[in-house]
LOZANU-217478 format. One record per residue (C-alpha): residue in three letters; y, x, z. Coordinates in Angstrom, 2 decimals, padded with zeros to 5 digits, always signed. Layout:
<recs>
+------+---------+---------+---------+
! resn !   north !    east !      up !
+------+---------+---------+---------+
!  ALA !       Y !       X !       Z !
...
+------+---------+---------+---------+
</recs>
This chain:
<recs>
+------+---------+---------+---------+
! resn !   north !    east !      up !
+------+---------+---------+---------+
!  MET ! -005.89 ! +034.39 ! -004.26 !
!  SER ! -004.56 ! +031.22 ! -005.85 !
!  PHE ! -003.88 ! +028.21 ! -003.64 !
!  VAL ! -004.63 ! +024.61 ! -004.61 !
!  SER ! -004.42 ! +021.32 ! -002.75 !
!  PRO ! -007.38 ! +020.74 ! -000.39 !
!  ARG ! -010.37 ! +018.78 ! -001.71 !
!  GLY ! -009.75 ! +015.06 ! -001.44 !
!  THR ! -005.96 ! +015.35 ! -001.52 !
!  LYS ! -003.43 ! +015.26 ! -004.34 !
!  ASP ! +000.17 ! +016.16 ! -005.00 !
!  ILE ! +002.34 ! +013.22 ! -006.00 !
!  LEU ! +004.41 ! +014.72 ! -008.79 !
!  PRO ! +007.90 ! +013.54 ! -009.84 !
!  GLU ! +006.71 ! +011.53 ! -012.86 !
!  GLU ! +004.39 ! +009.51 ! -010.59 !
!  VAL ! +006.78 ! +009.09 ! -007.66 !
!  ALA ! +008.69 ! +006.34 ! -009.50 !
!  TYR ! +005.58 ! +004.15 ! -009.31 !
!  TRP ! +005.16 ! +004.85 ! -005.60 !
!  GLN ! +008.77 ! +003.95 ! -004.93 !
!  HIS ! +008.38 ! +000.79 ! -006.99 !
!  VAL ! +005.36 ! -000.31 ! -004.92 !
!  GLU ! +007.13 ! +000.49 ! -001.65 !
!  ASN ! +010.32 ! -001.33 ! -002.68 !
!  VAL ! +008.50 ! -004.46 ! -003.87 !
!  ALA ! +006.40 ! -004.49 ! -000.70 !
!  GLN ! +009.48 ! -004.20 ! +001.51 !
!  ASP ! +011.19 ! -007.05 ! -000.37 !
!  VAL ! +008.15 ! -009.28 ! +000.12 !
!  PHE ! +007.83 ! -008.35 ! +003.80 !
!  GLN ! +011.49 ! -009.20 ! +004.32 !
!  ALA ! +011.01 ! -012.57 ! +002.63 !
!  PHE ! +008.13 ! -013.29 ! +005.04 !
!  ASN ! +010.17 ! -011.97 ! +008.02 !
!  TYR ! +008.09 ! -008.88 ! +008.88 !
!  GLN ! +009.63 ! -005.83 ! +010.58 !
!  GLU ! +008.57 ! -002.21 ! +010.11 !
!  ILE ! +006.83 ! -000.20 ! +012.82 !
!  ARG ! +006.05 ! +003.55 ! +012.63 !
!  THR ! +003.32 ! +005.22 ! +014.69 !
!  PRO ! +002.14 ! +008.87 ! +014.98 !
!  ILE ! -000.32 ! +010.19 ! +012.41 !
!  PHE ! -002.67 ! +011.28 ! +015.21 !
!  GLU ! -003.85 ! +009.34 ! +018.24 !
!  SER ! -006.37 ! +009.64 ! +021.05 !
!  THR ! -009.89 ! +009.83 ! +019.60 !
!  GLU ! -011.03 ! +007.24 ! +022.13 !
!  LEU ! -008.61 ! +004.68 ! +020.66 !
!  PHE ! -010.51 ! +004.64 ! +017.38 !
!  GLU ! -013.95 ! +004.89 ! +018.99 !
!  ARG ! -013.25 ! +001.80 ! +021.08 !
!  SER ! -011.45 ! -000.24 ! +018.43 !
!  ILE ! -013.24 ! +000.54 ! +015.15 !
!  GLY ! -016.73 ! +000.67 ! +016.68 !
!  ASP ! -018.99 ! +003.63 ! +017.41 !
!  GLN ! -021.62 ! +002.42 ! +014.91 !
!  THR ! -019.25 ! +002.39 ! +011.94 !
!  ASP ! -019.28 ! +005.08 ! +009.25 !
!  ILE ! -015.64 ! +005.81 ! +010.02 !
!  VAL ! -016.32 ! +006.86 ! +013.61 !
!  GLN ! -019.69 ! +008.49 ! +013.00 !
!  LYS ! -018.89 ! +010.47 ! +009.86 !
!  GLU ! -015.36 ! +010.16 ! +008.54 !
!  MET ! -012.82 ! +010.91 ! +011.27 !
!  TYR ! -010.80 ! +014.13 ! +011.35 !
!  SER ! -011.01 ! +014.87 ! +015.09 !
!  PHE ! -009.97 ! +017.98 ! +017.01 !
!  GLN ! -009.15 ! +019.35 ! +020.45 !
!  ASP ! -005.54 ! +020.40 ! +020.94 !
!  LYS ! -004.40 ! +023.33 ! +023.09 !
!  GLY ! -004.28 ! +021.03 ! +026.10 !
!  ASN ! -007.97 ! +020.18 ! +025.53 !
!  ARG ! -007.08 ! +016.61 ! +024.51 !
!  ALA ! -009.36 ! +014.86 ! +021.99 !
!  LEU ! -007.19 ! +013.71 ! +019.08 !
!  THR ! -007.89 ! +012.18 ! +015.67 !
!  LEU ! -005.84 ! +011.90 ! +012.50 !
!  ARG ! -005.47 ! +008.15 ! +012.07 !
!  PRO ! -008.16 ! +006.70 ! +009.74 !
!  GLU ! -006.57 ! +003.23 ! +009.70 !
!  GLY ! -003.40 ! +001.49 ! +010.84 !
!  THR ! -004.30 ! -001.54 ! +012.96 !
!  ALA ! -005.48 ! +000.25 ! +016.12 !
!  PRO ! -002.31 ! +002.42 ! +016.37 !
!  VAL ! -000.14 ! -000.67 ! +015.93 !
!  ALA ! -002.14 ! -002.50 ! +018.61 !
!  ARG ! -001.75 ! +000.49 ! +020.94 !
!  SER ! +002.00 ! +000.53 ! +020.36 !
!  VAL ! +002.32 ! -003.22 ! +020.96 !
!  ILE ! +000.51 ! -002.82 ! +024.29 !
!  GLN ! +002.34 ! +000.35 ! +025.37 !
!  HIS ! +005.83 ! -001.02 ! +024.66 !
!  GLN ! +005.08 ! -004.62 ! +025.70 !
!  LEU ! +006.38 ! -005.90 ! +022.38 !
!  LEU ! +004.79 ! -009.32 ! +022.78 !
!  GLY ! +006.96 ! -009.92 ! +025.83 !
!  GLN ! +010.02 ! -009.46 ! +023.64 !
!  SER ! +008.89 ! -011.60 ! +020.70 !
!  ASN ! +005.89 ! -013.85 ! +020.25 !
!  PRO ! +004.37 ! -013.94 ! +017.74 !
!  LEU ! +005.02 ! -010.48 ! +016.29 !
!  LYS ! +005.20 ! -009.88 ! +012.55 !
!  LEU ! +005.00 ! -006.17 ! +011.75 !
!  TYR ! +004.34 ! -003.93 ! +008.75 !
!  TYR ! +003.59 ! -000.22 ! +008.43 !
!  GLN ! +003.18 ! +002.40 ! +005.73 !
!  GLY ! +002.16 ! +006.04 ! +005.60 !
!  PRO ! -000.69 ! +008.56 ! +005.20 !
!  PHE ! -004.19 ! +008.12 ! +006.67 !
!  PHE ! -007.24 ! +010.38 ! +006.75 !
!  ARG ! -010.99 ! +009.98 ! +006.28 !
!  TYR ! -013.63 ! +012.56 ! +005.44 !
!  GLU ! -015.24 ! +010.78 ! +002.47 !
!  ARG ! -016.70 ! +011.91 ! -000.83 !
!  PRO ! -013.69 ! +012.06 ! -003.19 !
!  GLN ! -013.95 ! +009.83 ! -006.25 !
!  ALA ! -011.70 ! +007.75 ! -008.48 !
!  GLY ! -009.26 ! +005.87 ! -006.27 !
!  ARG ! -010.62 ! +007.37 ! -003.03 !
!  TYR ! -009.12 ! +010.39 ! -001.26 !
!  ARG ! -009.45 ! +012.12 ! +002.10 !
!  GLN ! -005.72 ! +011.79 ! +002.61 !
!  PHE ! -004.66 ! +008.39 ! +001.35 !
!  HIS ! -001.71 ! +006.07 ! +001.85 !
!  GLN ! -001.74 ! +002.51 ! +003.09 !
!  ILE ! +000.75 ! -000.30 ! +003.50 !
!  GLY ! -000.26 ! -003.08 ! +005.86 !
!  VAL ! +000.92 ! -006.03 ! +007.92 !
!  GLU ! -000.07 ! -007.41 ! +011.32 !
!  TYR ! +000.63 ! -010.97 ! +012.52 !
!  ILE ! +000.07 ! -010.74 ! +016.28 !
!  GLY ! +000.07 ! -013.40 ! +018.98 !
!  THR ! -001.17 ! -016.61 ! +017.36 !
!  GLN ! -004.64 ! -017.98 ! +016.66 !
!  THR ! -003.58 ! -020.79 ! +014.33 !
!  HIS ! -005.20 ! -020.87 ! +010.89 !
!  PHE ! -001.70 ! -020.85 ! +009.39 !
!  ALA ! -001.43 ! -017.15 ! +010.32 !
!  ASP ! -004.56 ! -016.40 ! +008.27 !
!  ALA ! -003.21 ! -018.38 ! +005.33 !
!  GLU ! +000.23 ! -016.76 ! +005.57 !
!  VAL ! -001.06 ! -013.19 ! +005.51 !
!  ILE ! -003.47 ! -013.91 ! +002.65 !
!  SER ! -000.70 ! -015.64 ! +000.69 !
!  LEU ! +001.65 ! -012.72 ! +001.41 !
!  ALA ! -000.89 ! -010.25 ! +000.02 !
!  TYR ! -001.52 ! -012.36 ! -003.07 !
!  HIS ! +002.21 ! -012.84 ! -003.68 !
!  LEU ! +002.89 ! -009.11 ! -003.26 !
!  PHE ! +000.41 ! -008.17 ! -005.99 !
!  GLN ! +001.77 ! -010.91 ! -008.23 !
!  GLN ! +005.27 ! -009.46 ! -007.76 !
!  LEU ! +003.89 ! -006.09 ! -008.80 !
!  GLY ! +002.60 ! -007.69 ! -011.99 !
!  ILE ! -001.09 ! -007.04 ! -011.26 !
!  GLN ! -003.42 ! -009.43 ! -013.05 !
!  ASN ! -007.14 ! -010.26 ! -012.93 !
!  LEU ! -006.93 ! -010.83 ! -009.17 !
!  THR ! -009.57 ! -012.56 ! -007.07 !
!  VAL ! -009.33 ! -013.41 ! -003.36 !
!  THR ! -012.72 ! -013.29 ! -001.63 !
!  LEU ! -013.18 ! -014.89 ! +001.79 !
!  ASN ! -015.73 ! -015.17 ! +004.55 !
!  SER ! -016.01 ! -016.00 ! +008.24 !
!  ILE ! -018.02 ! -013.63 ! +010.44 !
!  GLY ! -017.72 ! -015.68 ! +013.63 !
!  ASP ! -016.24 ! -014.95 ! +017.02 !
!  GLU ! -017.51 ! -013.06 ! +020.06 !
!  LEU ! -019.66 ! -015.99 ! +021.18 !
!  SER ! -021.21 ! -016.45 ! +017.74 !
!  ARG ! -021.92 ! -012.76 ! +017.12 !
!  PRO ! -025.18 ! -012.49 ! +019.16 !
!  VAL ! -026.60 ! -015.54 ! +017.34 !
!  ILE ! -025.63 ! -014.10 ! +013.94 !
!  ASN ! -027.10 ! -010.70 ! +014.75 !
!  GLU ! -030.36 ! -012.26 ! +015.89 !
!  ALA ! -030.57 ! -014.37 ! +012.71 !
!  ILE ! -030.13 ! -011.25 ! +010.55 !
!  ARG ! -032.67 ! -009.36 ! +012.64 !
!  GLN ! -035.25 ! -012.14 ! +012.31 !
!  PHE ! -034.72 ! -012.43 ! +008.54 !
!  ILE ! -035.37 ! -008.72 ! +008.03 !
!  GLN ! -038.25 ! -008.47 ! +010.50 !
!  SER ! -039.95 ! -011.51 ! +008.97 !
!  SER ! -040.89 ! -009.30 ! +006.03 !
!  PRO ! -042.11 ! -005.73 ! +006.67 !
!  VAL ! -041.42 ! -005.02 ! +003.00 !
!  ILE ! -037.71 ! -005.69 ! +003.47 !
!  PHE ! -037.43 ! -003.43 ! +006.51 !
!  LYS ! -039.29 ! -000.54 ! +004.88 !
!  GLN ! -037.06 ! -000.63 ! +001.80 !
!  LEU ! -033.80 ! -000.61 ! +003.75 !
!  CYS ! -031.92 ! +002.68 ! +003.78 !
!  ASP ! -032.18 ! +004.79 ! +006.95 !
!  LYS ! -028.70 ! +003.78 ! +008.00 !
!  CYS ! -029.50 ! +000.05 ! +007.82 !
!  GLN ! -032.80 ! +000.53 ! +009.67 !
!  TYR ! -030.80 ! +002.18 ! +012.44 !
!  ARG ! -028.24 ! -000.62 ! +012.42 !
!  LEU ! -030.89 ! -003.31 ! +012.77 !
!  ASP ! -031.17 ! -002.65 ! +016.51 !
!  ARG ! -027.59 ! -001.61 ! +017.19 !
!  ASN ! -025.42 ! -003.90 ! +015.03 !
!  PRO ! -027.30 ! -005.99 ! +012.42 !
!  LEU ! -024.10 ! -007.56 ! +011.03 !
!  ARG ! -023.05 ! -004.12 ! +009.79 !
!  ILE ! -026.02 ! -004.17 ! +007.38 !
!  LEU ! -024.09 ! -006.67 ! +005.26 !
!  ASP ! -021.45 ! -003.98 ! +004.70 !
!  CYS ! -023.93 ! -001.49 ! +003.23 !
!  LYS ! -022.89 ! -000.29 ! -000.24 !
!  ASN ! -026.47 ! +000.63 ! -001.21 !
!  LYS ! -027.40 ! -001.70 ! -004.09 !
!  LYS ! -031.05 ! -001.75 ! -002.98 !
!  CYS ! -030.08 ! -002.97 ! +000.48 !
!  GLN ! -027.77 ! -005.57 ! -001.03 !
!  SER ! -030.58 ! -006.95 ! -003.20 !
!  LEU ! -032.92 ! -007.18 ! -000.19 !
!  LEU ! -030.46 ! -009.47 ! +001.59 !
!  VAL ! -030.59 ! -012.12 ! -001.13 !
!  GLY ! -032.00 ! -015.17 ! +000.61 !
!  LEU ! -030.35 ! -014.42 ! +003.95 !
!  PRO ! -028.98 ! -017.71 ! +005.32 !
!  ASP ! -025.19 ! -018.02 ! +005.22 !
!  ILE ! -024.00 ! -016.54 ! +008.52 !
!  LYS ! -021.45 ! -019.34 ! +008.87 !
!  THR ! -024.35 ! -021.69 ! +009.69 !
!  PHE ! -024.89 ! -019.73 ! +012.93 !
!  GLN ! -021.26 ! -019.90 ! +014.03 !
!  SER ! -019.63 ! -022.24 ! +016.49 !
!  GLN ! -018.05 ! -025.46 ! +015.30 !
!  GLU ! -014.64 ! -024.02 ! +016.22 !
!  CYS ! -015.21 ! -021.04 ! +013.89 !
!  ARG ! -016.32 ! -023.26 ! +011.03 !
!  ASP ! -013.36 ! -025.62 ! +011.53 !
!  HIS ! -010.97 ! -022.67 ! +011.56 !
!  PHE ! -012.37 ! -021.28 ! +008.30 !
!  ASN ! -012.28 ! -024.69 ! +006.61 !
!  ALA ! -008.64 ! -025.10 ! +007.65 !
!  VAL ! -007.78 ! -021.71 ! +006.10 !
!  VAL ! -009.51 ! -022.73 ! +002.87 !
!  GLU ! -007.59 ! -026.02 ! +002.78 !
!  GLU ! -004.24 ! -024.22 ! +003.16 !
!  LEU ! -005.06 ! -021.79 ! +000.35 !
!  ASP ! -005.96 ! -024.77 ! -001.82 !
!  ARG ! -002.57 ! -026.33 ! -001.08 !
!  LEU ! -000.85 ! -023.08 ! -002.04 !
!  ASP ! -002.80 ! -022.91 ! -005.33 !
!  ILE ! -004.20 ! -019.50 ! -004.45 !
!  PRO ! -007.55 ! -018.99 ! -006.22 !
!  PHE ! -010.38 ! -017.72 ! -004.04 !
!  GLU ! -014.14 ! -017.33 ! -003.78 !
!  VAL ! -016.25 ! -017.51 ! -000.63 !
!  ASN ! -018.47 ! -014.43 ! -000.30 !
!  PRO ! -021.03 ! -014.89 ! +002.53 !
!  TYR ! -021.74 ! -011.13 ! +002.59 !
!  LEU ! -018.14 ! -009.99 ! +003.12 !
!  VAL ! -017.86 ! -008.45 ! +006.61 !
!  ARG ! -015.46 ! -005.46 ! +006.13 !
!  GLY ! -016.10 ! -002.02 ! +007.60 !
!  LEU ! -014.49 ! -002.32 ! +011.04 !
!  ASP ! -016.12 ! -003.86 ! +014.11 !
!  TYR ! -012.96 ! -005.44 ! +015.50 !
!  TYR ! -012.85 ! -008.21 ! +012.87 !
!  SER ! -013.71 ! -011.81 ! +013.80 !
!  LYS ! -013.60 ! -015.17 ! +012.06 !
!  THR ! -011.77 ! -014.85 ! +008.72 !
!  THR ! -012.20 ! -011.71 ! +006.61 !
!  PHE ! -010.83 ! -011.30 ! +003.10 !
!  GLU ! -010.35 ! -008.91 ! +000.20 !
!  ILE ! -008.35 ! -009.05 ! -003.01 !
!  VAL ! -010.11 ! -007.34 ! -005.91 !
!  SER ! -009.16 ! -006.55 ! -009.49 !
!  SER ! -011.62 ! -006.13 ! -012.34 !
!  LYS ! -009.29 ! -003.44 ! -013.73 !
!  LEU ! -010.25 ! -000.92 ! -011.04 !
!  GLY ! -013.92 ! -000.31 ! -011.82 !
!  ALA ! -016.38 ! +000.47 ! -009.01 !
!  GLN ! -013.70 ! +000.78 ! -006.32 !
!  ASN ! -012.27 ! -002.63 ! -007.19 !
!  ALA ! -010.86 ! -003.74 ! -003.84 !
!  ILE ! -007.06 ! -003.53 ! -003.76 !
!  CYS ! -006.68 ! -004.74 ! -000.19 !
!  GLY ! -008.68 ! -006.07 ! +002.72 !
!  GLY ! -008.16 ! -007.52 ! +006.14 !
!  GLY ! -008.93 ! -010.31 ! +008.53 !
!  ARG ! -008.61 ! -011.72 ! +012.01 !
!  TYR ! -009.10 ! -009.49 ! +015.05 !
!  ASP ! -008.72 ! -011.71 ! +018.10 !
!  GLY ! -010.56 ! -009.33 ! +020.45 !
!  LEU ! -009.03 ! -005.96 ! +019.61 !
!  ILE ! -005.93 ! -006.01 ! +021.83 !
!  GLN ! -007.92 ! -007.56 ! +024.67 !
!  GLN ! -010.48 ! -004.77 ! +024.31 !
!  LEU ! -007.71 ! -002.19 ! +024.65 !
!  SER ! -005.54 ! -003.89 ! +027.29 !
!  GLY ! -007.56 ! -006.66 ! +028.93 !
!  LYS ! -005.18 ! -009.37 ! +027.72 !
!  ALA ! -006.46 ! -011.86 ! +025.14 !
!  THR ! -004.20 ! -011.60 ! +022.08 !
!  PRO ! -005.16 ! -013.13 ! +018.71 !
!  ALA ! -004.03 ! -011.36 ! +015.54 !
!  PHE ! -004.50 ! -011.21 ! +011.76 !
!  GLY ! -003.67 ! -008.42 ! +009.31 !
!  PHE ! -004.42 ! -006.60 ! +006.09 !
!  ALA ! -003.75 ! -003.28 ! +004.36 !
!  PHE ! -003.86 ! -001.93 ! +000.83 !
!  GLY ! -004.28 ! +001.54 ! -000.61 !
!  VAL ! -001.17 ! +002.68 ! -002.46 !
!  GLU ! -003.15 ! +005.11 ! -004.65 !
!  ARG ! -005.26 ! +002.33 ! -006.15 !
!  VAL ! -002.27 ! +000.12 ! -006.84 !
!  VAL ! -000.37 ! +003.00 ! -008.46 !
!  THR ! -003.44 ! +003.73 ! -010.62 !
!  LEU ! -003.35 ! +000.15 ! -011.88 !
!  LEU ! +000.37 ! +000.19 ! -012.55 !
!  ARG ! +000.25 ! +003.48 ! -014.45 !
!  GLN ! -002.52 ! +002.14 ! -016.68 !
!  TYR ! -000.95 ! -001.19 ! -017.53 !
!  GLN ! +002.80 ! -000.99 ! -016.84 !
!  ASN ! +005.73 ! +001.06 ! -018.07 !
!  LEU ! +008.51 ! +001.21 ! -015.51 !
!  SER ! +011.40 ! +001.01 ! -017.95 !
!  ARG ! +014.98 ! +001.17 ! -016.75 !
!  SER ! +017.11 ! -001.94 ! -016.51 !
!  ALA ! +019.38 ! -002.61 ! -019.48 !
!  SER ! +022.36 ! -002.13 ! -017.14 !
!  TYR ! +021.14 ! +001.24 ! -015.85 !
!  ILE ! +023.43 ! +004.21 ! -016.53 !
!  ARG ! +022.28 ! +007.84 ! -016.33 !
!  ILE ! +024.91 ! +010.47 ! -017.18 !
!  TYR ! +024.47 ! +014.09 ! -018.20 !
!  VAL ! +027.55 ! +016.35 ! -018.01 !
!  ILE ! +027.78 ! +019.26 ! -020.47 !
!  PRO ! +030.34 ! +022.09 ! -020.13 !
!  VAL ! +030.74 ! +023.85 ! -023.48 !
!  GLY ! +031.56 ! +027.29 ! -022.10 !
!  ALA ! +031.39 ! +028.98 ! -018.71 !
!  SER ! +035.13 ! +028.55 ! -018.12 !
!  PHE ! +034.70 ! +024.76 ! -018.10 !
!  GLN ! +031.85 ! +024.63 ! -015.57 !
!  SER ! +034.04 ! +024.18 ! -012.48 !
!  THR ! +035.89 ! +021.20 ! -013.96 !
!  CYS ! +032.57 ! +019.64 ! -015.01 !
!  PHE ! +031.08 ! +020.33 ! -011.59 !
!  GLU ! +033.98 ! +018.49 ! -009.94 !
!  LEU ! +033.55 ! +015.54 ! -012.33 !
!  LEU ! +029.82 ! +015.55 ! -011.60 !
!  TYR ! +030.52 ! +015.15 ! -007.89 !
!  GLN ! +033.02 ! +012.31 ! -008.45 !
!  LEU ! +030.49 ! +010.40 ! -010.58 !
!  ARG ! +027.80 ! +010.84 ! -007.94 !
!  LYS ! +030.16 ! +009.59 ! -005.23 !
!  ALA ! +030.72 ! +006.49 ! -007.38 !
!  GLY ! +026.97 ! +005.86 ! -007.31 !
!  PHE ! +025.92 ! +007.10 ! -010.74 !
!  ASP ! +022.72 ! +008.98 ! -011.51 !
!  THR ! +024.31 ! +012.17 ! -012.85 !
!  ASP ! +023.16 ! +015.72 ! -013.54 !
!  MET ! +024.34 ! +018.98 ! -015.09 !
!  ASP ! +022.79 ! +022.32 ! -015.97 !
!  VAL ! +024.67 ! +024.89 ! -013.87 !
!  GLU ! +023.44 ! +027.88 ! -015.90 !
!  LYS ! +023.55 ! +027.02 ! -019.61 !
!  CYS ! +026.59 ! +026.08 ! -021.69 !
!  ASP ! +025.04 ! +025.70 ! -025.15 !
!  LEU ! +025.84 ! +022.23 ! -026.52 !
!  LYS ! +022.81 ! +021.89 ! -028.80 !
!  SER ! +020.20 ! +022.87 ! -026.19 !
!  LEU ! +021.88 ! +020.79 ! -023.48 !
!  LEU ! +021.92 ! +017.68 ! -025.69 !
!  LYS ! +018.16 ! +018.13 ! -026.04 !
!  LYS ! +017.88 ! +018.48 ! -022.28 !
!  ALA ! +019.96 ! +015.32 ! -021.75 !
!  ASN ! +017.59 ! +013.46 ! -024.06 !
!  LYS ! +014.60 ! +014.78 ! -022.11 !
!  HIS ! +016.23 ! +013.54 ! -018.91 !
!  GLN ! +016.54 ! +010.09 ! -020.54 !
!  ALA ! +020.31 ! +010.09 ! -020.14 !
!  SER ! +022.03 ! +006.96 ! -021.38 !
!  HIS ! +025.34 ! +008.82 ! -021.80 !
!  VAL ! +026.54 ! +012.40 ! -022.13 !
!  ILE ! +029.95 ! +013.72 ! -021.10 !
!  ILE ! +031.04 ! +016.75 ! -023.15 !
!  TYR ! +033.89 ! +019.01 ! -021.98 !
!  GLY ! +034.87 ! +022.10 ! -023.95 !
!  GLU ! +037.93 ! +023.88 ! -025.33 !
!  GLU ! +039.00 ! +021.03 ! -027.60 !
!  GLU ! +038.65 ! +018.44 ! -024.82 !
!  ALA ! +040.46 ! +020.68 ! -022.30 !
!  GLU ! +043.51 ! +021.01 ! -024.57 !
!  GLN ! +043.82 ! +017.20 ! -024.65 !
!  HIS ! +042.86 ! +016.68 ! -020.97 !
!  GLN ! +040.01 ! +014.52 ! -022.26 !
!  VAL ! +036.23 ! +014.29 ! -022.26 !
!  THR ! +033.97 ! +013.18 ! -025.09 !
!  ILE ! +031.52 ! +010.43 ! -024.10 !
!  LYS ! +028.40 ! +010.19 ! -026.24 !
!  THR ! +026.15 ! +007.11 ! -026.10 !
!  MET ! +022.61 ! +008.35 ! -026.63 !
!  ALA ! +021.14 ! +005.07 ! -027.89 !
!  ASP ! +023.27 ! +004.84 ! -031.05 !
!  ARG ! +024.80 ! +008.36 ! -031.08 !
!  SER ! +028.31 ! +006.89 ! -031.05 !
!  GLN ! +031.03 ! +008.75 ! -029.20 !
!  SER ! +034.60 ! +008.30 ! -028.01 !
!  SER ! +037.24 ! +010.25 ! -026.10 !
!  ILE ! +039.06 ! +009.28 ! -022.89 !
!  LYS ! +041.29 ! +011.04 ! -020.38 !
!  ILE ! +039.21 ! +013.07 ! -017.93 !
!  ASP ! +040.77 ! +011.39 ! -014.90 !
!  GLN ! +039.63 ! +008.01 ! -016.29 !
!  ALA ! +035.95 ! +008.98 ! -016.72 !
!  VAL ! +034.71 ! +007.49 ! -013.44 !
!  HIS ! +036.71 ! +004.30 ! -014.02 !
!  TYR ! +035.27 ! +004.07 ! -017.54 !
!  PHE ! +031.68 ! +004.08 ! -016.30 !
!  LEU ! +032.40 ! +001.65 ! -013.47 !
!  ASN ! +033.77 ! -000.83 ! -016.02 !
!  LEU ! +030.84 ! -000.19 ! -018.35 !
!  LYS ! +028.39 ! -000.92 ! -015.54 !
!  LYS ! +030.10 ! -004.25 ! -014.80 !
!  GLU ! +030.04 ! -005.22 ! -018.48 !
!  LEU ! +026.34 ! -004.39 ! -018.82 !
!  GLN ! +025.49 ! -006.35 ! -015.67 !
!  ARG ! +027.46 ! -009.39 ! -016.89 !
!  SER ! +025.76 ! -009.18 ! -020.27 !
!  GLN ! +022.33 ! -008.98 ! -018.67 !
!  ALA ! +023.08 ! -011.91 ! -016.33 !
!  SER ! +024.26 ! -014.15 ! -019.19 !
!  TYR ! +021.14 ! -013.23 ! -021.20 !
!  VAL ! +018.88 ! -014.25 ! -018.30 !
+------+---------+---------+---------+
</recs>
């Protein structure tokens, strides 16, 4: 029997990992600039946490969660999203009592039982932020601007921010009734809705706007903008967010049908999409969730957050970017020309690594010609050669792969040589910039 990765999962191979690390490093730099701190939560939680927070009428809870009973007969679920676990942790450890507001970010694997397709997996990875403890519109604008800036820093183009307001807890019954009346006013509309949307009409009409069925989407054309059924406070909040984004020169579009797929959202919701991604074009999504922590703890706590799928961002980067090394980057390959010279080379290899250089050596082969080919395959910038001739002179031969030039230096000066070279390359690059 041959084993393969489970359906809906993938191995992240070495040639792709560089893109993942690039995304993670850029994200962490941006989070630091915006003063967010990392939080790490377990990959499984109580099933009830997600049922209460995400909403029992959502596709995630009804169809997509990986849930199981453990040996203690506890109902557990592999986390399908990151906000509820963060909210649980904030409540459990009373983090708001230590700092208010809280600015947190998280990253890691998540799990949903979905039909695998391009950019969508059953195990996927997300990076997200949560701004907890303030209801000001500036929090909405900050998180949206952070997301937009992050993708700009990654070099992603063709970006569009889409916005909407879905009202607060007081507005929700009015909005749901307006949607219900619009659909029931025409028997033709109701009959043509998919079974899922017909079911939602009684339970949670707002969720119909999140249906991905194109037929259902077309039937909703003509539905009054749900913002007209919201309180004045909700409308003022949304208008204030829009004004701040205008001041920041962040381009956006208002999409009256954008509701997101989680029931805990309120007021502002947003997505950032890229035309480069095809059908699954949303890079990130998020919004305000003023009722979630109160629902879990009883204490009213406003919050705003977003998350993005790392797989989709990496797909974009691999299509349109080449992660070339910096001009000052040095990668060294050490070649012993003969088995008797391996120990000396192995010691030099260790000294170079201690000095911070990316260095490698084949510990089995000693053939110069084949190892030069291997060094080239490893994209080495320099090769150190040590054989009988070099040993007699207590020297090493240093070969620069770019121009094939080479020189000889004393072996005990090799580390010092590369440290000086690194400084020279960095100075040269700085003066060029």
